[in-house]
N, C-alpha and C positions, 0 to 999 in steps of 0.2 A: 503492499502499500504505499502511495505517496504519503512523504514523513509531514507535509504540511496538510494534508487532508487527514490523515491520523490526528494532528495536532488541534485541528480546527473543527474535522466536520462532523457529522451523526455517521456512527461507522454501518447504522442501517442504511444510509442513503447512498452508497459508497457500491459499485461503481454509479456513476452517473445516469441517468435515466434518459439521456439524451440519445438521437439516433446516430449512427457509425456515422463517422464524420466530422458530425457537430461541434462547432466551436465554442459553445456554450461553458461546457465543462473546463475547455483550454481556457478562457476568461476567467472562469470563477478560481483555478488554480493561479494566477496572475493577479487577482484580487488578494487570495490569501498570503501571497509572497509581497505584496506591498504591506499588508497587514502586519506582519510577521518581522520584515524589516524595521519597521516604526515600533517595534515592541509592544503591542497590543495584545490585550489577552482576550478570551473568548467572555469576559465578563466587561470590558470595554468598547465592545461593537454591540449594536443592534442590526439586525440584517431583515430587509424586509424586501418583498417581492410583490407583482403583481399578476395578469393573468397572460396565457399565448405559452410559447415554446419556453419563453426565460423564467416566465414564475412558475411552470410546472416544474422544469428542471432545477430550480434552485431553492423551491419551497422546504422548507426542515431541513435543509442541509447542514445549515451553520450549527455549529453545537451549542450556543447560547442562543440569548432570548432572540426569538424573530418572529415575523408576520407574514401572511400572505393575503392582500388585499383584493376586494372585487375590481374587475376591468378600468383601469386607468385612473383608479383612488389612491392608488400607495402612498401618495402625498399629501394627503386628506388626513390618513390616520398617521403617518410620521409625522405631521403639524403636532398633533393632539400628544402625541409621543415624546415628541422635544419638549414641549413644554413643561411636560409632566417630569421628565427626566434630561434637564440640559448638558448636564454633563456625560453623557455618553456618545461614543461616535456613531454616525447613523452610513449606512449603506444602502442603497433603495434599487436594486435592480429591476429595470423594466425591458420591455422589447418597442419597437418602433410604433405600435399600437397604442399600448400605455403611455407611452411620453409624446408621440407625435399626431397622434389621432384622439381616441375617445377620452386622453389624459391630457391635454394641449391645455385648456384653460388652468387644471392643476398646476402644470409645470411653471405656466406662466406666473401665475400668483406666489407661488413658493419663491420663484425667483427674484419676484418683483420684492416681496418682502425680505429677502436673503436670510431665508430660512436653514439652519446650520443643520445640512444633509450634503452626502455625497450622491448624487444622482448617477448609476453608471446604466446608459442606454446601449443595451446590446443589440443591434440592428441586421435583422437578417433579410433587410427588404422586401417582406408581404407579412402577409395572416398566413405564417406556414403550419402551423397547428390545427388550424381548420382547413385545408388543402392546397393551402397556394395563390391567395388573391392577393390582389396588389393592393399597397399601401402607401401613406403619403413619400414616402421614402423610395419607391420603386424607381429604378433610373427610367425615364423616359424611353418610350419604343419597346422594351423588353417585353416579352411574352410573360403572362403568368394564368395561371386557371382563370382568373376573370376577365382578363386581356388577351384574349387568344389572338389579335391582330397587331398587337402592341399597346404599351402604356399610353395611352394620349395626354395625360393631366402632367404636368410640371412636376417634378418632385420637390419639395424644400427641405432645408438642413437643418435639424433644430438647435442647432450651435445658435445661428443667427439668432432665432427668435428668444433663446433663454438671455443671450447676451443684450439684446433690447431691452429686455424686460427690467433687467437690474443684475442679473447674475455675476457674482466674483470672481468665477474662475469657468473657465471654459475651455475644455480640450476634444480632440478627434483623434482616432488611432485605426488601426486595422488591424486583422486577426494575422495579419504578417509582421506586427511590430511589437513583439513579444516586451523585450527591452524598457522600450519607450513607454508602452502603456504602463510596466509598473512602476516607472518615477513619476508620470504625469497621477496616478493613483496616488499614490504618495504625497504629494503637492496638493491634490484635492484635498486630502483628507487635513492636511494641514490647515487648508483655510476655517477660520472660525465664520463662515458663511454657506452661501448656495454654491454648490460645485457641479458643474456638469460635465459629464466624460461621454463621449459618443462613440463606438466600439462596433464598426462594421465588419461582420462574418459572414460565412457562405453557409447555405442549406442546400445540402447534397438532394435530399428527399424530393421538395418542391422547388424552389427556386432554379436550381442548378439544372434541374430536370425540363422546366418549364421554359425557364431565359437561355440557358446554355448548354441544351442537349447532351447533359451528362450528370450521371450520379458518381463520379470517380471523386474523392476525396482531393486528390492534388492536383487535379484538372480545374477545379472550383477555387481552390486558394490560388493558384497562379491567376485567376482570373481577378481576385482579391489584389492579389501582390502587383500584378499589370498596372490596374486601375488607380493602386498605392502611388505608383511609380511613374505612371504616365506614357509609359512605352509596353509595347508588346517584348516576345522572346527574341523578334527579328529585327528590332530596334524602329520600328513603325510607333507612331503616337496612336494611344486608345481612343476611343470617341469621347471620352471624359477624361479628369483625374480629382481624384478627391485631395483636398488640401488639409493635411496631416499635421497635430502639433499643438502646442498650447495656443487657442487662438485670442484669449483675453485673459489675463492675471490682475486683477484689483485685489487678492487676498488682503481680507482683514481690515479693508478701507473704509468700512463704514459698519454701523454697528447691526450686530446678529438678531435675527426676531425673537427669538424667547428672551434673548437678555433685555429686550426693548420692552416687551410684554413684562417682565418680572421687575424691572425699574418702575414702570407707571403703577404696580400693585402696590408697590412699595411706597409710594408717593401716595397714592389714595388712603391707603393704610394708617401713615403718618398724618395725614390731613384731618382722619376722621378721629385718631385718637386726640387730637389737637384740639378740635372741636369741644369732645367728649369732656375735655378736662379743663374748657373755660369757665369761669365763674360765670353763672346766671346774671343778667343785668338786674340791679337792684330795682333802676326804677318801674320795670314791669313787675318785679316780685314781690313792690309792695303796692299797688294799685289795687282799688276795692273791685271785688267781684261782682258788682252791681251790673245788670245786662244795659243800663244807660249810661254808659261812660264812667261809672263809679260814684255818681252823683245819688243820693238815696233822696226818695220822694216823700212829701209832706203832706 
């Protein structure tokens, strides 16, 4: 058994439930490496997941406290937990559906608030757990189960959305960038604010089969590598290139949301206690209790 998996994961969840050649188990191992290199323990980290391939395959794998949320709502749960237990590190692992589709509004507002969590968006460019339908991150022109003539909608990069919304750390990597991903996740965990790390990886069973015409793991990884580098093996340019690396780093540049709420709560309590301790106004206290302004009737 992998030593990091033995140290941090539940033995009952090993090996991964992912399909053959899937990148989810690999990326989870990179997350464990980042956690280990920072010296964090199981009790230091709360692990949250959403729905879909990423949620199903990472739910309850973490040996410490963890949760699984409904589709697109992982950040709503994480917000409540961060307010209740602010000293924990939060790793919220979601897919492109959770982050870039049904969960987009939660993603935007968590970034706007600068909620102190790390969101790892593991993006296989489609709804692969339900048969391989296209998602908002499916590259234009590529065939999927629900776009047999090619994806006609333009894709968008959720990194751009969270940066515009106010995230204080934003980065993007792919499944062929092991060391870079580990370094980036460590930086994300060091930010006392909202961090977003977008990791693209191949799906052999659906995206590979529909879009690339193969379920061969190496060929699908080669396609990821080519679009990470911008060039094919023969030296020609790819149809598009992902810009990877740190896209925005304003770590610890503005207050984290749960701290703002705790500070406000402390001010409200202090004001209430000060008012309760203030002596009553004697002028009002000595006034007669008559109904007509305190004047007795004759």
